[in-house]
C-alpha positions as CSV (number, residue, x, y, z in Angstrom):
1,M,169.7,86.3,5.4
2,Q,172.2,86.2,7.8
3,P,171.5,84.4,10.9
4,G,171.3,86.9,13.7
5,P,171.9,86.3,17.3
6,P,169.8,83.6,18.5
7,Q,166.3,84.6,19.6
8,Q,166.0,84.5,23.3
9,P,162.7,83.9,24.7
10,P,161.2,87.1,26.1
11,Q,162.5,87.8,29.6
12,Q,160.2,86.8,32.4
13,W,159.8,89.5,34.9
14,P,158.1,89.0,38.2
15,Q,154.4,88.6,37.6
16,Q,152.4,91.8,37.8
17,P,149.2,91.6,39.8
18,P,146.1,91.7,37.8
19,P,144.6,95.1,37.4
20,Y,142.5,96.4,40.4
21,P,140.1,95.1,41.7
22,Y,141.6,91.8,42.1
23,P,140.6,88.9,44.4
24,P,142.5,88.5,47.6
25,P,145.0,85.7,47.7
26,A,143.7,82.5,49.1
27,L,144.1,82.2,52.9
28,P,146.5,79.6,54.0
29,P,144.9,76.7,55.7
30,Y,145.1,76.8,59.5
31,Y,143.8,74.9,62.4
32,Q,140.6,76.2,64.0
33,P,140.1,74.8,67.5
34,P,136.6,73.5,68.2
35,V,134.2,76.1,69.7
36,P,133.4,75.1,73.3
37,P,129.7,74.4,73.9
38,K,127.8,77.5,75.1
39,K,127.4,77.6,78.8
40,S,124.0,77.9,80.4
41,N,122.9,81.3,81.6
42,T,121.4,79.8,84.7
43,T,124.2,81.0,86.9
44,L,124.0,84.5,85.6
45,V,120.3,84.6,86.0
46,V,120.5,83.4,89.6
47,I,123.2,86.0,90.4
48,L,121.1,88.8,88.9
49,V,118.0,87.7,90.8
50,V,119.9,87.6,94.1
51,V,121.4,91.0,93.4
52,A,117.9,92.4,92.5
53,L,116.4,91.0,95.7
54,V,119.2,92.4,97.9
55,V,118.8,95.9,96.3
56,I,115.0,95.8,96.7
57,G,115.3,94.6,100.3
58,A,117.8,97.4,101.0
59,L,115.5,100.0,99.4
60,A,112.5,98.7,101.4
61,A,114.4,98.8,104.7
62,G,115.5,102.3,103.9
63,V,112.0,103.5,103.1
64,Y,110.7,101.8,106.3
65,L,113.4,103.3,108.5
66,L,113.2,106.7,107.0
67,G,109.4,106.6,107.0
68,A,109.2,105.7,110.6
69,S,107.8,108.5,112.7
70,S,110.2,110.6,114.7
71,H,107.2,112.4,116.3
72,T,105.9,111.8,119.7
73,V,102.3,112.2,120.9
74,R,102.0,112.8,124.6
75,I,98.4,112.5,125.8
76,T,98.4,114.1,129.3
77,A,94.8,113.0,130.0
78,E,91.8,111.3,128.3
79,N,88.5,113.1,128.9
80,L,85.2,111.4,128.4
81,D,82.4,113.9,127.8
82,I,78.8,112.8,127.8
83,T,76.0,114.0,125.6
84,G,72.4,112.8,125.5
85,A,71.2,110.9,128.6
86,T,73.4,112.6,131.1
87,N,71.7,110.8,134.0
88,C,73.6,107.6,133.1
89,W,77.2,108.9,133.6
90,T,79.0,112.1,134.2
91,S,82.1,113.3,132.4
92,S,85.2,111.5,133.5
93,T,89.0,111.9,133.1
94,G,91.5,109.1,132.7
95,S,95.2,108.8,132.6
96,G,97.3,109.7,129.5
97,E,99.7,107.8,127.3
98,V,102.7,108.4,125.1
99,V,102.3,107.1,121.5
100,P,104.6,107.4,118.4
101,G,103.3,110.0,115.9
102,G,101.0,108.4,113.2
103,A,100.4,105.3,115.2
104,Q,97.1,103.8,116.6
105,F,96.4,103.0,120.2
106,T,93.5,101.4,122.1
107,T,92.0,102.8,125.3
108,T,89.5,100.8,127.4
109,W,87.0,102.3,129.8
110,T,84.9,100.3,132.3
111,L,81.4,101.7,132.4
112,S,79.4,100.8,135.5
113,Y,75.8,101.8,136.0
114,T,73.5,101.7,139.1
115,A,70.1,103.2,138.5
116,G,68.6,105.5,141.0
117,A,64.9,105.5,142.0
118,F,63.7,107.4,138.9
119,D,66.5,106.4,136.5
120,P,66.2,104.0,133.5
121,N,67.0,100.3,133.9
122,S,69.9,100.6,131.4
123,C,72.0,103.1,129.5
124,T,73.5,102.6,126.0
125,V,76.6,104.3,124.4
126,Q,75.4,104.8,120.9
127,S,78.6,106.3,119.4
128,V,82.0,107.7,120.2
129,S,83.5,110.7,118.5
130,V,87.0,112.3,118.9
131,Q,86.9,116.0,119.7
132,T,90.7,116.7,119.6
133,A,92.0,118.1,116.3
134,G,94.4,115.7,114.4
135,F,93.1,112.6,116.1
136,S,90.5,110.2,114.5
137,L,88.3,107.3,115.6
138,V,89.3,104.0,114.1
139,S,86.8,101.8,115.9
140,A,84.7,101.5,119.0
141,N,82.5,98.6,120.3
142,T,79.3,100.6,120.1
143,P,76.4,100.4,120.6
144,L,77.2,99.2,124.1
145,T,74.4,98.7,126.7
146,V,75.0,98.6,130.4
147,P,72.1,97.3,132.5
148,D,71.3,98.5,136.0
149,G,73.8,97.0,138.4
150,G,76.2,95.9,135.7
151,S,79.3,97.1,134.0
152,Q,80.8,96.8,130.4
153,S,84.1,97.6,128.8
154,L,84.1,100.3,126.2
155,T,87.1,99.8,123.8
156,I,88.1,102.6,121.6
157,R,90.8,102.5,118.9
158,I,92.3,105.9,117.9
159,Q,94.6,107.1,115.2
160,V,97.0,109.8,116.4
161,P,98.5,112.6,114.3
162,N,101.9,112.1,112.6
163,A,103.2,115.2,114.4
164,D,104.4,116.2,117.8
165,F,101.6,116.7,120.3
166,T,101.2,117.3,124.0
167,G,97.8,117.8,125.5
168,V,94.4,116.4,126.4
169,L,92.5,113.9,124.3
170,T,88.7,114.5,124.5
171,L,86.2,111.8,123.5
172,L,82.5,112.5,123.3
173,L,80.1,109.6,124.1
174,T,76.5,109.9,122.8
175,V,74.4,108.1,125.4
176,T,70.7,107.1,125.3
177,S,68.4,105.5,127.9
178,P,65.0,103.8,127.4
């Protein structure tokens, strides 16, 4: 046998990647800075609470201002009508007032009583009722007894309508005598 050309080692070609799927190449080492400590959420919570309070306050103010009555109640006179013991007092008329619609107001009447020869020694206002539509009685200091020669203050609290009104307010007193 004749010697042939010398055997050369097989030629090394660039390495072929392994068949798919193949693992990713290893990541190069790198420096990872330390993670700063997590900040407290206290500041965020305080800011959110303050914002919520401001929004709620603004809404409440808007509701209050928009809900405020734009109506006016003009009471031109207050009439007291008497039922029951009409020998104690007669009907009377007092001055009027101007009140915002939907509000309450208080009116006070001084009731004086002087008995005649055949009159009772006292008179008592048992109750008060409001006769004018849209108005309502809130309170009155009844029963209220006025002795002969004396006087007492009758205090009446009234709710007015939440609407424009101009006119007379009529109150009915139910009076008894012994």
